[in-house]
Phi, psi and omega in degrees: 000146179224133181265128178230118181053042176081004180241135181271137180237137174285167179301320180294320178295321179297315181297317179294318179295322179297315179299321179296315181293325178299315179294319179297317181295320178296318179296320179296314180295320180297321178295317179294323178294320180294320178294322178296318182298324181297333182257355183285132176280124183228152178266133177276135175251116187266147180283126179231152172236142182215151183250127177267318171209174185304339184253001186224105176239142181224164176230155185196167176248130179221154175285141180233139177291159183303324183294326177289316178301318180296321179293320178296316179298318180295320179296317180297319179293320179299314181293321181297331182260007180279114183292342180283341181263105191273329187238166177297325179295319177298316181293322178295319179295320180295318179296316180298323182288332187254342184291339180298330179298319177291320180300329179296337182260005178280116182260067179233135182288108174241035181300334179295343181249009177117001174071209188289353180285349177287144174246119182292132177245345177201137172229111185257100183282354176267351180245101181220158179227174174242134177250151183235148185278132172232167172233140174254119179256115177269125187278322190249049181278123184300131178084356180244111185300317183258021180081189182228136180247131183236135179278138176221169173220156181213150181280133172228138172287165178301319180297319180293318178299314180298320180298317179291317180294325176301318180292314182291336177292331178270319182230081183299341180273359183300130180276162178299316182297327183291339180303328184293349185244008187262321181195160177301321179297312181292326177297318180294319178294319179301316180295316180300313181292320180300313180297316183292311183288325177298315179298312184291318185287330181272303189284325184284317187262310189226070181298136176090353181264151176231125182215151169287134183213164177229146177265128179252126180276067191303302185291322180295320178294320177298317179295320180297317178295319180296318179294320178301317179295321179297316180294320179295319180295323180278351182074026181267130178207144176299126190295338183250025183295322180299323177297315181293330182267355183297124183301320181294319178299316181291329175293316179298317180296318179297319179294322178296320178296320179296319179295321182289334181275352181283000000 
């Protein structure tokens, strides 16, 4: 039995109450993470297609300045209102023929895709994603005593970002690798990021090299610290956090899990 606020609880009652509070706390953190995302300044990465030669076309997402986005929007409106263009196919062909002019003025490093030799064939300002900053730390880099750190970015949906920030708000020391063992959702996000960052960090920067490395959740950790400070400044805290962190409560819950697993 354990007494809480003058009321006695059996071990089973404590375990059930703990499970309830864990779900409530996760919901509370997820709400705060979602509110933070609504105010976070993010760069849009727009979907583009470009032609390197008649047989090689590729697509990618890149950040575009407002003036380029405005020119694309104006071109689309001009084509949509052109009485000489009768069908959707005519309008699509006209856009493809003329969008390269705008592409010539895009000052974004796309050397990973072949550099300035690409000719833009499509810029879709309605199809955009958000990318987040990560760092790849290579431990055994020759000539570098403390290894080598390389900046990377990866696409996350709003839901995936919120899920990660929710976790870091509770356990800011959580490593990237540990995400794969916490829940099915986090395991799926971990796999997606691992595949994406592994591809970018190896093939884009150092093809043919093999090194031990770690993924650092750079931007997410910064955001988690910022959110923690905001909540502290506002005096916002999950009301039953002390219960969840109580050592005796956690001992009772652990013992209950052991009994249930027998």
